[in-house]
PyMOL CGO cylinders between C-alpha atoms (Angstrom):
from pymol import cmd
from pymol.cgo import CYLINDER

trace = [
    CYLINDER, 35.45, -55.60, -21.09, 36.30, -52.76, -18.73, 0.3, 1, 1, 1, 1, 1, 1,
    CYLINDER, 36.30, -52.76, -18.73, 38.26, -49.63, -19.54, 0.3, 1, 1, 1, 1, 1, 1,
    CYLINDER, 38.26, -49.63, -19.54, 39.63, -46.80, -17.45, 0.3, 1, 1, 1, 1, 1, 1,
    CYLINDER, 39.63, -46.80, -17.45, 38.28, -43.26, -17.78, 0.3, 1, 1, 1, 1, 1, 1,
    CYLINDER, 38.28, -43.26, -17.78, 40.57, -40.43, -16.73, 0.3, 1, 1, 1, 1, 1, 1,
    CYLINDER, 40.57, -40.43, -16.73, 39.91, -36.69, -16.72, 0.3, 1, 1, 1, 1, 1, 1,
    CYLINDER, 39.91, -36.69, -16.72, 40.77, -33.61, -14.74, 0.3, 1, 1, 1, 1, 1, 1,
    CYLINDER, 40.77, -33.61, -14.74, 38.27, -31.66, -12.66, 0.3, 1, 1, 1, 1, 1, 1,
    CYLINDER, 38.27, -31.66, -12.66, 38.32, -28.77, -10.23, 0.3, 1, 1, 1, 1, 1, 1,
    CYLINDER, 38.32, -28.77, -10.23, 39.57, -30.16, -6.92, 0.3, 1, 1, 1, 1, 1, 1,
    CYLINDER, 39.57, -30.16, -6.92, 36.89, -28.43, -4.85, 0.3, 1, 1, 1, 1, 1, 1,
    CYLINDER, 36.89, -28.43, -4.85, 34.15, -29.79, -7.12, 0.3, 1, 1, 1, 1, 1, 1,
    CYLINDER, 34.15, -29.79, -7.12, 35.60, -33.29, -6.95, 0.3, 1, 1, 1, 1, 1, 1,
    CYLINDER, 35.60, -33.29, -6.95, 35.84, -33.20, -3.16, 0.3, 1, 1, 1, 1, 1, 1,
    CYLINDER, 35.84, -33.20, -3.16, 32.26, -31.95, -2.79, 0.3, 1, 1, 1, 1, 1, 1,
    CYLINDER, 32.26, -31.95, -2.79, 31.00, -34.65, -5.16, 0.3, 1, 1, 1, 1, 1, 1,
    CYLINDER, 31.00, -34.65, -5.16, 33.00, -37.28, -3.29, 0.3, 1, 1, 1, 1, 1, 1,
    CYLINDER, 33.00, -37.28, -3.29, 31.55, -36.20, 0.07, 0.3, 1, 1, 1, 1, 1, 1,
    CYLINDER, 31.55, -36.20, 0.07, 27.99, -36.04, -1.27, 0.3, 1, 1, 1, 1, 1, 1,
    CYLINDER, 27.99, -36.04, -1.27, 28.27, -39.49, -2.85, 0.3, 1, 1, 1, 1, 1, 1,
    CYLINDER, 28.27, -39.49, -2.85, 29.75, -40.87, 0.37, 0.3, 1, 1, 1, 1, 1, 1,
    CYLINDER, 29.75, -40.87, 0.37, 26.91, -39.33, 2.40, 0.3, 1, 1, 1, 1, 1, 1,
    CYLINDER, 26.91, -39.33, 2.40, 24.44, -41.17, 0.19, 0.3, 1, 1, 1, 1, 1, 1,
    CYLINDER, 24.44, -41.17, 0.19, 26.25, -44.48, 0.58, 0.3, 1, 1, 1, 1, 1, 1,
    CYLINDER, 26.25, -44.48, 0.58, 27.88, -44.79, -2.84, 0.3, 1, 1, 1, 1, 1, 1,
    CYLINDER, 27.88, -44.79, -2.84, 31.32, -44.18, -4.23, 0.3, 1, 1, 1, 1, 1, 1,
    CYLINDER, 31.32, -44.18, -4.23, 32.08, -41.37, -6.62, 0.3, 1, 1, 1, 1, 1, 1,
    CYLINDER, 32.08, -41.37, -6.62, 33.07, -44.01, -9.17, 0.3, 1, 1, 1, 1, 1, 1,
    CYLINDER, 33.07, -44.01, -9.17, 29.66, -45.69, -8.87, 0.3, 1, 1, 1, 1, 1, 1,
    CYLINDER, 29.66, -45.69, -8.87, 27.91, -42.34, -9.31, 0.3, 1, 1, 1, 1, 1, 1,
    CYLINDER, 27.91, -42.34, -9.31, 29.94, -41.51, -12.43, 0.3, 1, 1, 1, 1, 1, 1,
    CYLINDER, 29.94, -41.51, -12.43, 29.27, -44.96, -13.93, 0.3, 1, 1, 1, 1, 1, 1,
    CYLINDER, 29.27, -44.96, -13.93, 25.51, -44.56, -13.24, 0.3, 1, 1, 1, 1, 1, 1,
    CYLINDER, 25.51, -44.56, -13.24, 25.62, -41.07, -14.77, 0.3, 1, 1, 1, 1, 1, 1,
    CYLINDER, 25.62, -41.07, -14.77, 27.34, -42.32, -17.93, 0.3, 1, 1, 1, 1, 1, 1,
    CYLINDER, 27.34, -42.32, -17.93, 24.90, -45.20, -18.22, 0.3, 1, 1, 1, 1, 1, 1,
    CYLINDER, 24.90, -45.20, -18.22, 21.89, -42.91, -17.73, 0.3, 1, 1, 1, 1, 1, 1,
    CYLINDER, 21.89, -42.91, -17.73, 23.23, -40.52, -20.35, 0.3, 1, 1, 1, 1, 1, 1,
    CYLINDER, 23.23, -40.52, -20.35, 23.71, -43.31, -22.89, 0.3, 1, 1, 1, 1, 1, 1,
    CYLINDER, 23.71, -43.31, -22.89, 20.26, -44.78, -22.12, 0.3, 1, 1, 1, 1, 1, 1,
    CYLINDER, 20.26, -44.78, -22.12, 18.60, -41.38, -22.59, 0.3, 1, 1, 1, 1, 1, 1,
    CYLINDER, 18.60, -41.38, -22.59, 17.58, -41.06, -18.93, 0.3, 1, 1, 1, 1, 1, 1,
    CYLINDER, 17.58, -41.06, -18.93, 19.85, -38.02, -18.52, 0.3, 1, 1, 1, 1, 1, 1,
    CYLINDER, 19.85, -38.02, -18.52, 19.73, -35.25, -21.11, 0.3, 1, 1, 1, 1, 1, 1,
    CYLINDER, 19.73, -35.25, -21.11, 21.95, -32.23, -21.38, 0.3, 1, 1, 1, 1, 1, 1,
    CYLINDER, 21.95, -32.23, -21.38, 21.39, -29.03, -23.31, 0.3, 1, 1, 1, 1, 1, 1,
    CYLINDER, 21.39, -29.03, -23.31, 23.43, -25.96, -24.08, 0.3, 1, 1, 1, 1, 1, 1,
    CYLINDER, 23.43, -25.96, -24.08, 21.71, -22.60, -24.37, 0.3, 1, 1, 1, 1, 1, 1,
    CYLINDER, 21.71, -22.60, -24.37, 23.67, -20.22, -26.55, 0.3, 1, 1, 1, 1, 1, 1,
    CYLINDER, 23.67, -20.22, -26.55, 22.67, -16.63, -26.03, 0.3, 1, 1, 1, 1, 1, 1,
    CYLINDER, 22.67, -16.63, -26.03, 22.96, -14.11, -28.84, 0.3, 1, 1, 1, 1, 1, 1,
    CYLINDER, 22.96, -14.11, -28.84, 22.71, -11.27, -26.34, 0.3, 1, 1, 1, 1, 1, 1,
    CYLINDER, 22.71, -11.27, -26.34, 25.44, -8.65, -26.49, 0.3, 1, 1, 1, 1, 1, 1,
    CYLINDER, 25.44, -8.65, -26.49, 27.62, -8.52, -23.38, 0.3, 1, 1, 1, 1, 1, 1,
    CYLINDER, 27.62, -8.52, -23.38, 27.17, -5.51, -21.15, 0.3, 1, 1, 1, 1, 1, 1,
    CYLINDER, 27.17, -5.51, -21.15, 29.87, -2.93, -21.68, 0.3, 1, 1, 1, 1, 1, 1,
    CYLINDER, 29.87, -2.93, -21.68, 30.58, -0.09, -19.32, 0.3, 1, 1, 1, 1, 1, 1,
    CYLINDER, 30.58, -0.09, -19.32, 31.86, 3.07, -20.96, 0.3, 1, 1, 1, 1, 1, 1,
    CYLINDER, 31.86, 3.07, -20.96, 34.55, 4.85, -19.00, 0.3, 1, 1, 1, 1, 1, 1,
    CYLINDER, 34.55, 4.85, -19.00, 35.23, 8.55, -19.47, 0.3, 1, 1, 1, 1, 1, 1,
    CYLINDER, 35.23, 8.55, -19.47, 38.77, 9.62, -18.66, 0.3, 1, 1, 1, 1, 1, 1,
    CYLINDER, 38.77, 9.62, -18.66, 39.56, 13.26, -17.89, 0.3, 1, 1, 1, 1, 1, 1,
    CYLINDER, 39.56, 13.26, -17.89, 43.31, 12.91, -17.40, 0.3, 1, 1, 1, 1, 1, 1,
    CYLINDER, 43.31, 12.91, -17.40, 45.00, 13.48, -20.79, 0.3, 1, 1, 1, 1, 1, 1,
    CYLINDER, 45.00, 13.48, -20.79, 47.70, 10.85, -20.29, 0.3, 1, 1, 1, 1, 1, 1,
    CYLINDER, 47.70, 10.85, -20.29, 45.19, 8.19, -19.27, 0.3, 1, 1, 1, 1, 1, 1,
    CYLINDER, 45.19, 8.19, -19.27, 42.82, 9.21, -22.07, 0.3, 1, 1, 1, 1, 1, 1,
    CYLINDER, 42.82, 9.21, -22.07, 45.62, 8.92, -24.64, 0.3, 1, 1, 1, 1, 1, 1,
    CYLINDER, 45.62, 8.92, -24.64, 46.64, 5.47, -23.41, 0.3, 1, 1, 1, 1, 1, 1,
    CYLINDER, 46.64, 5.47, -23.41, 43.01, 4.31, -23.28, 0.3, 1, 1, 1, 1, 1, 1,
    CYLINDER, 43.01, 4.31, -23.28, 42.47, 5.42, -26.88, 0.3, 1, 1, 1, 1, 1, 1,
    CYLINDER, 42.47, 5.42, -26.88, 45.66, 3.63, -27.96, 0.3, 1, 1, 1, 1, 1, 1,
    CYLINDER, 45.66, 3.63, -27.96, 44.51, 0.47, -26.21, 0.3, 1, 1, 1, 1, 1, 1,
    CYLINDER, 44.51, 0.47, -26.21, 41.08, 0.73, -27.84, 0.3, 1, 1, 1, 1, 1, 1,
    CYLINDER, 41.08, 0.73, -27.84, 42.70, 0.97, -31.30, 0.3, 1, 1, 1, 1, 1, 1,
    CYLINDER, 42.70, 0.97, -31.30, 44.83, -2.09, -30.58, 0.3, 1, 1, 1, 1, 1, 1,
    CYLINDER, 44.83, -2.09, -30.58, 41.78, -4.09, -29.50, 0.3, 1, 1, 1, 1, 1, 1,
    CYLINDER, 41.78, -4.09, -29.50, 39.80, -3.39, -32.68, 0.3, 1, 1, 1, 1, 1, 1,
]
cmd.load_cgo(trace, "trace")
């Protein structure tokens, strides 16, 4: 039994994948079916690396009183 798979993807990514598949003599559909099959069969493995590293934060020093006041107000709102 066949079923239809539908999802959205970035258009540029889709077009690049389509062209690459075409250049290798297969359709994008065939590639995606092979990829799903390989994933299910354990021939393709994916992993996600979650980093506990703190994001880099740049501290800005404002000298203008009006800007400094607004920046402090914004900082309080974001806490």
